[in-house]
C-alpha positions as CSV (number, residue, x, y, z in Angstrom):
1,M,140.5,131.2,68.6
2,K,141.2,127.6,69.7
3,A,142.7,125.3,67.2
4,A,144.2,121.6,67.2
5,L,147.7,121.5,66.1
6,F,150.1,118.6,65.3
7,K,153.3,118.8,67.1
8,A,155.3,115.6,66.7
9,V,154.9,111.9,66.0
10,G,153.9,110.1,69.2
11,T,152.5,113.2,70.8
12,P,148.8,113.9,71.1
13,L,147.4,117.0,69.3
14,A,147.7,120.2,71.1
15,I,144.8,122.7,71.6
16,E,146.3,126.2,71.4
17,D,145.2,129.8,71.0
18,L,145.7,131.3,67.5
19,P,144.7,134.6,65.9
20,D,141.3,134.6,64.3
21,P,141.6,134.2,60.5
22,E,141.0,137.2,58.2
23,P,139.5,136.8,54.8
24,G,141.6,137.8,51.9
25,A,140.4,138.6,48.4
26,G,137.9,135.8,47.2
27,E,137.8,134.3,50.7
28,A,135.5,134.0,53.6
29,V,135.7,133.0,57.3
30,I,133.3,130.5,58.8
31,R,132.4,129.7,62.4
32,V,133.1,125.9,62.3
33,A,130.1,123.9,63.4
34,R,131.6,120.3,62.9
35,C,134.8,118.9,61.6
36,G,135.4,115.3,60.9
37,V,138.6,113.4,61.6
38,C,139.8,111.4,58.5
39,G,142.1,108.5,58.0
40,T,144.4,110.9,56.2
41,D,144.8,112.9,59.5
42,L,145.9,109.7,61.2
43,H,148.2,108.6,58.5
44,S,149.9,111.9,58.1
45,T,150.7,112.2,61.8
46,S,151.7,108.6,62.3
47,G,155.3,108.8,61.1
48,H,154.7,106.2,58.4
49,G,155.1,107.6,54.9
50,Y,154.3,111.4,54.5
51,T,154.2,113.3,57.7
52,L,152.9,116.8,58.3
53,P,155.3,119.4,59.5
54,A,155.4,120.4,63.2
55,G,152.7,123.1,64.0
56,A,150.4,122.0,61.2
57,Q,146.7,122.8,61.7
58,L,144.4,119.8,61.0
59,G,140.9,119.4,59.8
60,H,139.6,119.2,56.2
61,E,136.1,117.7,56.6
62,Y,134.2,120.7,57.9
63,A,131.0,122.8,57.6
64,G,130.1,126.1,59.2
65,E,128.3,129.4,59.0
66,V,129.9,132.3,57.1
67,V,130.8,135.2,59.5
68,A,133.0,137.4,57.3
69,V,133.7,137.8,53.6
70,G,136.7,139.3,51.8
71,R,137.0,141.7,48.9
72,G,135.4,140.5,45.6
73,V,133.2,137.8,47.3
74,E,129.9,137.9,45.4
75,R,128.3,134.4,45.9
76,L,128.7,134.1,49.6
77,K,127.1,136.3,52.3
78,V,127.3,136.4,56.1
79,G,124.9,133.8,57.5
80,D,125.3,131.3,54.7
81,H,125.9,127.6,55.8
82,V,128.6,126.0,53.7
83,A,130.9,123.0,53.3
84,A,134.1,123.9,51.5
85,L,136.9,122.2,49.6
86,P,140.0,122.0,51.6
87,V,142.2,122.4,48.4
88,V,141.4,125.0,45.7
89,G,143.3,125.3,42.5
90,C,144.0,128.3,40.4
91,G,141.0,127.6,38.2
92,E,142.8,128.4,34.9
93,C,145.3,125.5,34.2
94,D,144.7,122.2,32.4
95,A,144.9,120.3,35.8
96,C,142.0,122.5,37.2
97,R,139.9,121.7,34.1
98,T,140.0,118.1,35.1
99,G,137.9,119.1,38.2
100,I,140.5,117.8,40.7
101,D,141.9,120.9,42.3
102,V,144.8,119.1,44.2
103,L,146.4,118.3,40.7
104,C,147.0,122.1,40.2
105,S,150.6,123.1,40.7
106,R,149.3,126.3,42.3
107,W,146.8,124.8,44.6
108,K,146.1,126.5,48.0
109,G,145.2,124.7,51.1
110,Y,142.1,125.6,53.2
111,G,142.2,123.0,55.9
112,G,142.4,124.0,59.5
113,G,138.8,122.9,60.3
114,L,139.7,121.6,63.8
115,A,139.3,125.1,65.2
116,D,136.8,127.6,66.2
117,Y,137.0,129.4,62.8
118,A,138.4,128.5,59.4
119,K,139.3,130.5,56.3
120,I,137.7,129.2,53.0
121,S,137.8,130.1,49.4
122,E,134.6,131.3,47.8
123,R,135.4,129.2,44.7
124,G,135.6,126.1,46.8
125,A,132.4,126.7,48.8
126,T,129.2,124.7,48.4
127,I,126.2,126.4,50.0
128,L,124.2,123.8,51.9
129,P,120.5,123.2,51.5
130,Q,118.5,125.1,54.1
131,T,117.1,121.8,55.4
132,L,120.5,120.3,55.9
133,S,122.0,120.5,59.4
134,L,125.7,121.8,59.8
135,A,126.4,118.6,61.6
136,D,125.5,116.7,58.5
137,G,127.4,119.3,56.4
138,A,130.6,118.0,57.7
139,L,129.9,114.6,56.1
140,V,130.0,116.2,52.6
141,E,133.7,115.8,52.1
142,P,134.0,112.0,53.1
143,F,131.0,111.1,51.1
144,A,132.2,113.0,48.1
145,V,135.3,110.7,48.0
146,G,133.0,107.8,47.8
147,R,130.7,109.4,45.2
148,R,133.5,110.0,42.7
149,A,134.7,106.4,43.0
150,V,131.3,105.0,42.3
151,R,130.8,107.6,39.5
152,L,134.0,106.4,37.9
153,A,133.0,102.7,38.2
154,N,129.5,103.5,36.7
155,P,127.8,100.4,38.0
156,A,124.7,99.0,36.6
157,P,121.9,97.9,39.1
158,G,122.6,94.2,38.3
159,D,126.4,94.5,38.9
160,R,128.0,92.6,41.8
161,A,130.1,94.9,44.0
162,L,132.6,94.1,46.7
163,I,134.0,96.8,49.1
164,I,137.3,95.9,50.9
165,G,137.6,97.9,54.1
166,P,134.4,99.1,55.8
167,G,135.9,102.3,57.3
168,P,134.2,105.6,56.6
169,I,135.4,105.7,52.9
170,G,134.2,102.1,52.3
171,L,130.9,103.0,54.0
172,A,130.6,106.1,51.8
173,V,131.0,103.9,48.7
174,L,128.3,101.6,50.1
175,F,126.0,104.7,50.5
176,W,126.5,105.6,46.8
177,L,126.2,102.1,45.5
178,R,122.8,101.9,47.1
179,R,121.8,105.3,45.7
180,A,122.9,104.0,42.3
181,G,120.4,101.1,42.8
182,V,123.2,98.4,42.9
183,R,121.4,95.3,44.4
184,S,124.4,93.0,45.2
185,V,126.9,94.5,47.5
186,A,129.2,92.8,50.0
187,L,131.8,94.2,52.4
188,L,135.1,92.3,53.3
189,A,136.6,93.2,56.6
190,S,139.4,92.0,58.9
191,S,137.1,92.0,61.9
192,D,133.5,92.3,63.0
193,R,134.0,95.8,64.6
194,R,132.1,97.8,61.9
195,R,129.4,95.2,61.1
196,P,126.7,97.2,62.9
197,L,127.6,100.4,61.0
198,A,127.7,98.6,57.7
199,E,124.2,97.0,58.4
200,A,122.8,100.3,59.4
201,M,123.9,101.8,56.1
202,G,122.4,99.2,54.0
203,A,124.9,96.3,53.9
204,D,123.3,92.9,53.3
205,S,126.6,90.9,53.3
206,F,129.5,91.4,55.8
207,I,132.2,88.9,55.3
208,L,135.3,88.3,57.4
209,E,138.7,87.8,55.7
210,G,139.9,84.2,56.0
211,E,140.4,81.0,54.2
212,T,136.7,80.8,53.0
213,A,136.3,84.5,52.2
214,Q,136.5,84.1,48.4
215,Q,133.7,81.3,48.5
216,D,131.7,83.4,51.0
217,I,131.8,86.4,48.6
218,V,130.8,84.4,45.6
219,A,127.9,82.8,47.6
220,A,126.8,86.2,48.9
221,L,126.8,87.9,45.5
222,G,125.9,85.1,43.4
223,G,129.2,85.1,41.5
224,A,132.6,86.8,41.6
225,P,132.4,90.6,41.9
226,D,132.2,92.7,38.8
227,I,133.7,95.7,40.7
228,V,135.9,95.6,43.7
229,F,136.5,98.9,45.6
230,E,139.7,98.9,47.5
231,C,139.1,101.2,50.5
232,A,141.5,99.7,53.1
233,G,144.7,101.5,52.1
234,V,147.0,98.9,53.5
235,P,149.7,96.9,51.6
236,G,148.3,93.7,49.9
237,T,144.8,95.0,49.3
238,I,145.2,95.8,45.7
239,A,146.5,92.3,45.1
240,R,143.6,90.9,47.0
241,A,141.1,92.9,45.0
242,M,142.6,91.6,41.8
243,A,142.4,88.0,43.0
244,L,138.8,88.5,44.0
245,V,137.4,90.4,41.0
246,R,136.0,88.5,38.0
247,P,137.9,88.3,34.7
248,Q,137.6,91.6,32.9
249,G,136.3,93.2,36.1
250,Q,137.1,96.5,37.6
251,V,139.2,97.4,40.6
252,V,138.8,101.0,41.9
253,S,141.5,101.9,44.5
254,L,140.8,104.8,46.8
255,G,142.5,103.6,49.9
256,F,145.3,106.0,51.0
257,C,148.3,103.7,51.3
258,M,151.5,105.7,51.8
259,V,154.0,102.8,52.0
260,P,155.4,100.6,49.3
261,D,153.0,97.8,48.1
262,Q,153.2,95.1,45.4
263,F,151.2,92.9,43.3
264,V,152.0,90.5,40.4
265,P,151.0,92.4,37.2
266,G,150.9,89.2,35.2
267,M,148.0,87.8,37.4
268,A,146.0,90.9,36.7
269,L,146.9,90.8,33.0
270,M,145.8,87.2,32.7
271,K,142.4,88.2,34.0
272,D,142.3,91.3,31.8
273,V,141.4,93.4,34.9
274,S,141.0,97.2,34.8
275,L,142.6,99.1,37.7
276,R,141.7,102.7,38.3
277,F,142.8,104.9,41.1
278,S,140.3,107.6,42.4
279,L,141.7,110.8,43.8
280,I,139.2,112.8,46.0
281,Y,136.4,114.6,44.2
282,T,135.2,117.5,42.1
283,R,133.0,120.5,42.9
284,D,130.1,118.6,41.3
285,D,130.6,115.7,43.7
286,Y,130.4,118.1,46.6
287,A,127.2,119.6,45.4
288,E,125.7,116.2,44.7
289,C,126.7,115.1,48.2
290,A,125.0,118.0,49.9
291,A,121.7,117.2,48.0
292,A,122.0,113.5,48.8
293,L,122.6,114.0,52.5
294,D,119.7,116.3,52.6
295,A,117.5,113.6,51.1
296,D,119.1,110.6,52.8
297,G,120.6,111.9,56.0
298,D,119.5,109.2,58.3
299,R,121.4,106.5,56.6
300,A,124.4,108.7,56.1
301,R,124.4,109.8,59.7
302,A,124.6,106.2,60.9
303,M,128.4,106.4,60.1
304,V,128.9,108.9,63.0
305,T,129.9,107.1,66.1
306,E,131.3,109.9,68.3
307,T,131.0,113.8,68.6
308,V,133.3,115.5,70.9
309,A,134.3,119.0,72.1
310,L,137.5,120.5,70.7
311,A,139.2,120.2,74.2
312,D,138.4,116.4,74.0
313,A,139.7,115.9,70.4
314,P,143.3,115.0,71.1
315,A,142.2,112.0,73.3
316,A,139.5,110.9,70.9
317,F,142.0,111.2,68.0
318,E,144.4,108.8,69.7
319,R,141.5,106.4,70.5
320,L,140.7,106.4,66.8
321,R,144.4,105.8,65.9
322,A,144.6,102.9,68.3
323,G,141.4,101.3,67.0
324,T,139.5,101.7,70.3
325,G,137.1,104.3,69.1
326,G,133.6,103.8,67.7
327,G,135.0,102.5,64.4
328,G,133.0,105.1,62.3
329,K,133.3,108.8,61.8
330,L,134.6,111.0,64.6
331,L,133.2,114.6,64.6
332,V,134.5,117.5,66.5
333,D,132.2,120.3,67.7
334,P,134.5,123.2,68.6
335,W,131.8,125.0,70.5
336,R,130.5,122.2,72.6
337,G,130.5,123.1,76.3
338,R,131.5,126.7,75.7
């Protein structure tokens, strides 16, 4: 099969031939229909912070059709359309009981979705609704990240919410805030680049960072935000969120910052702010996302700005890294043009 591999920092992904995967016990193999490119993919191949080892196979936002099942698989059958967790824990330890598999010390990775075929765990698989396309199925993973953050914040419809960073994760948060009935939502951005995406997904207020940003946010929301979602993942954003949130408000951080950051704890203390980090999602979040995308796919699909063939993925990946792509979600169709 063809697969995209990371070779070295500063070098585009390589498309190489690898053996087709074989399912082990409790596993299945899917024919990948779509795989999304995530900010984590960019960060982990940039040389800043954690870097993947040479030869790593990328892709953890994927959906496809089951083409083979291993020993002991009971819930999945050939022909099923699934989205699957890229990390699956042992299922027995205290960490697994939290629902966040990556906290398990014995977790196993099931990435590798930027390829013709991918191996998945039956325990980590969500069978997609029959009316949900496989292209939309690849959006389950990023939307699940946003779903858990909004679930943790537990907003009321009358709460004022601010999203810092209108990238795909910030837009996923917007999607779930609207699903939760939150009426006052604003996005804070460093440029206008993603304004059309945000508006297509239901944003009423898109504010540019600058000297008047705080006043603009208060005016747009009718007061200081009750909840600020930090989705940018760059140094200084948590401090900015704490400055903008109302006294006794919430800051939920889900931006993936892998370099040192700092804020003044006393400033947050004086406002009695709650700071919560949100790590990925649970299986329930995955299942809920599949159902929501089936019901509200048009709005979610507005996030997708480019779909390319696997052969074109390295160039599209670098455009996204350079900030010259569409600004939304890049999807890869391994079988396009073949």
